[in-house]
C-alpha positions as CSV (number, residue, x, y, z in Angstrom):
1,W,56.4,68.3,106.4
2,R,52.9,68.7,104.9
3,T,49.5,69.8,106.0
4,H,46.7,67.3,106.1
5,L,43.1,68.6,106.0
6,L,44.6,72.0,106.6
7,R,46.3,70.8,109.8
8,N,50.1,70.6,110.4
9,T,50.0,66.8,110.8
10,G,51.2,65.5,107.4
11,L,54.6,64.0,106.5
12,E,55.5,63.1,102.9
13,I,58.5,61.0,101.9
14,Y,59.8,60.9,98.3
15,L,61.8,58.0,97.1
16,M,64.5,58.0,94.4
17,G,62.4,56.0,92.1
18,G,59.7,58.7,92.0
19,K,57.2,57.3,94.4
20,A,55.9,59.4,97.3
21,Y,54.3,58.2,100.6
22,F,52.1,60.5,102.6
23,F,51.6,59.9,106.3
24,A,48.7,61.6,108.2
25,F,49.1,61.7,112.0
26,A,46.6,62.5,114.6
27,E,48.6,65.3,116.1
28,E,51.6,67.4,115.2
29,R,53.8,66.0,118.0
30,A,53.6,62.5,116.5
31,R,54.7,63.9,113.2
32,K,57.7,65.6,114.7
33,S,58.8,62.4,116.5
34,V,58.6,60.3,113.3
35,S,60.3,63.0,111.3
36,A,63.2,63.1,113.7
37,L,63.6,59.3,113.5
38,V,63.7,59.4,109.7
39,K,66.3,62.2,109.7
40,A,68.4,60.1,112.1
41,M,68.5,57.1,109.8
42,D,71.7,56.3,108.0
43,C,70.5,56.9,104.4
44,P,73.2,58.2,102.0
45,D,70.6,59.9,99.7
46,L,68.5,61.4,102.5
47,V,67.6,65.1,101.9
48,D,65.9,67.3,104.5
49,Y,63.4,68.7,102.0
50,E,61.9,71.0,104.5
51,A,65.2,72.7,105.1
52,E,66.0,72.8,101.4
53,A,62.6,74.4,100.6
54,Q,63.1,77.1,103.3
55,G,66.4,78.1,101.8
56,T,67.0,80.4,98.8
57,F,69.4,78.4,96.7
58,W,66.9,75.9,95.3
59,T,64.2,78.5,94.9
60,K,66.5,80.8,92.9
61,S,67.8,77.9,90.9
62,I,64.3,76.9,89.6
63,H,63.5,80.5,88.8
64,Q,66.7,80.9,86.8
65,R,66.1,77.6,85.0
66,G,62.6,78.8,84.2
67,K,64.0,82.1,82.7
68,E,66.5,80.2,80.7
69,G,63.9,77.8,79.3
70,S,65.9,74.7,80.5
71,V,62.7,73.4,82.2
72,S,59.2,73.2,80.7
73,N,56.4,75.4,82.0
74,F,54.8,72.2,83.4
75,E,57.9,71.2,85.3
76,Y,58.4,74.8,86.6
77,L,54.8,75.0,87.9
78,M,55.1,71.6,89.5
79,V,58.2,72.6,91.4
80,L,56.5,75.8,92.6
81,N,53.5,73.7,93.8
82,T,55.9,71.4,95.7
83,L,57.7,74.3,97.3
84,A,54.4,75.7,98.4
85,G,53.6,72.5,100.2
86,R,51.1,71.1,97.7
87,S,50.8,67.4,97.1
88,F,48.9,65.0,94.9
89,N,48.3,63.0,98.1
90,D,46.2,65.7,99.8
91,L,43.0,66.9,98.1
92,C,42.9,70.0,100.3
93,Q,46.3,71.1,99.1
94,Y,46.3,69.7,95.6
95,P,48.6,71.2,93.0
96,V,47.2,74.2,91.2
97,F,47.6,75.1,87.5
98,P,46.2,78.2,85.9
99,H,43.5,78.7,83.2
100,I,45.4,79.7,80.0
101,V,42.8,79.9,77.3
102,A,40.0,82.6,77.3
103,D,38.5,81.8,73.9
104,H,36.7,78.4,74.0
105,G,34.3,79.1,71.2
106,S,36.4,79.5,68.1
107,P,37.2,76.4,66.0
108,E,40.8,77.5,65.9
109,L,42.7,79.3,68.7
110,D,44.6,82.3,67.5
111,T,47.3,82.7,70.1
112,S,48.6,85.9,68.5
113,Q,45.5,87.7,69.9
114,L,46.1,88.3,73.6
115,S,42.4,88.6,74.1
116,N,42.1,84.9,73.4
117,L,44.4,84.1,76.3
118,R,44.0,84.5,80.1
119,N,45.8,87.5,81.6
120,L,48.2,85.8,84.0
121,C,49.0,89.1,85.7
122,K,45.5,89.0,87.3
123,P,43.7,86.5,89.5
124,M,40.5,84.8,88.2
125,G,38.3,87.3,90.0
126,T,39.5,90.2,88.0
127,Q,39.7,88.7,84.5
128,H,36.4,90.4,83.5
129,P,36.0,94.2,84.3
130,S,32.4,93.7,85.5
131,R,33.6,91.3,88.2
132,V,35.9,93.8,89.9
133,A,33.0,95.8,91.2
134,V,31.2,92.6,92.4
135,F,34.2,91.5,94.5
136,Q,34.8,95.0,95.8
137,E,31.2,95.1,97.0
138,C,31.8,91.7,98.7
139,F,34.8,93.2,100.5
140,E,32.8,96.2,101.7
141,E,30.0,94.0,102.9
142,S,32.5,91.8,104.8
143,K,33.9,95.0,106.4
144,E,30.5,96.0,107.6
145,L,30.1,92.6,109.3
146,D,33.2,93.7,111.4
147,L,35.1,90.5,110.5
148,L,38.7,90.1,111.6
149,H,39.8,89.5,108.0
150,P,37.5,91.2,105.4
151,F,37.6,89.3,102.1
152,H,37.0,89.8,98.3
153,Y,36.3,86.2,97.5
154,G,33.9,84.0,99.4
155,S,35.1,80.9,97.6
156,H,38.6,79.5,96.9
157,Y,40.5,78.8,93.7
158,S,41.2,75.2,94.9
159,T,39.3,73.0,97.3
160,R,38.8,69.3,97.8
161,G,35.4,69.5,96.2
162,I,36.8,71.4,93.1
163,V,39.5,68.8,92.6
164,L,37.1,65.9,92.9
165,G,34.8,67.6,90.5
166,Y,37.5,67.9,87.9
167,L,38.6,64.3,88.3
168,V,35.1,62.8,88.5
169,R,35.6,60.7,85.3
170,V,38.7,59.0,86.7
171,E,38.6,56.3,89.4
172,P,39.1,56.3,92.3
173,Y,38.0,60.0,92.3
174,T,34.6,59.1,90.8
175,S,33.8,57.1,94.0
176,F,35.3,59.8,96.2
177,Y,33.1,62.4,94.5
178,L,30.0,60.4,95.1
179,W,31.0,59.9,98.7
180,F,31.6,63.7,99.1
181,N,28.5,65.0,97.1
182,K,26.2,61.9,97.4
183,R,25.1,62.3,93.7
184,F,25.9,63.8,90.4
185,D,24.2,67.2,90.0
186,D,24.5,70.5,88.1
187,R,27.8,71.2,89.9
188,T,29.5,68.2,88.2
189,F,32.3,69.3,85.9
190,R,31.2,69.3,82.3
191,S,33.8,71.3,80.3
192,V,36.7,73.6,80.6
193,A,34.7,76.3,78.7
194,A,32.0,76.2,81.3
195,S,34.5,76.3,84.1
196,W,36.2,79.3,82.6
197,L,32.9,81.1,82.1
198,T,31.8,80.7,85.7
199,S,35.2,81.4,87.2
200,A,36.2,84.4,85.0
201,A,33.1,86.1,83.7
202,V,29.9,85.4,85.7
203,G,29.0,84.4,89.2
204,R,31.4,84.4,92.2
205,Q,33.6,81.4,91.5
206,V,37.3,81.8,91.1
207,K,38.4,78.2,90.3
208,E,41.8,77.5,88.8
209,L,42.7,74.2,87.1
210,I,44.8,71.2,88.1
211,P,47.9,69.6,86.4
212,E,45.8,66.7,84.9
213,F,44.2,69.1,82.4
214,Y,47.7,69.4,80.8
215,C,48.7,65.7,80.9
216,L,45.7,63.3,81.3
217,P,43.5,62.9,78.2
218,E,41.2,60.5,80.1
219,M,39.7,63.5,81.9
């Protein structure tokens, strides 16, 4: 089962050959009916992924393989994204990959200096000390509004608009971006360095990256 547009109406089916098909239903009841029909089919390789993901064996397995180094960091993060219900077929729940590099200005990256790398123990909103106070102020302001759920961040680390912005140079996402934003403007993605700066040091954005930054040179 998957969400579609943040509603519990999606169903994704993975085939042995690697392809995946995503079905978006008008209501959750229809999804449950179709899901039950698929599970009742006589398929020798059929796996109830929802039940597997809710268990602990597979989750512990990927964690152990990650510690042992028997899977790459990319593969490990992709499995975590899949377990979290994220899919390449849903822009609202697109896979999330983290910023890694903090130094985008040097001609050569010295990875022995931790200051040149992102602190993975902290979210984007607290990478720079000056931003901690900004988001704490945001939290206090939201409390004063008597909201049910006060918040630190008024934006999100991944949205449909963010994903389309990152993939704007690759069709069909270029067309999707223009349909979504109507035009190219100053919000259009220009560089990883600029994205890091606005998400880690200045402003109130907290955007993370997507898998394509680590596997798709055409971006």
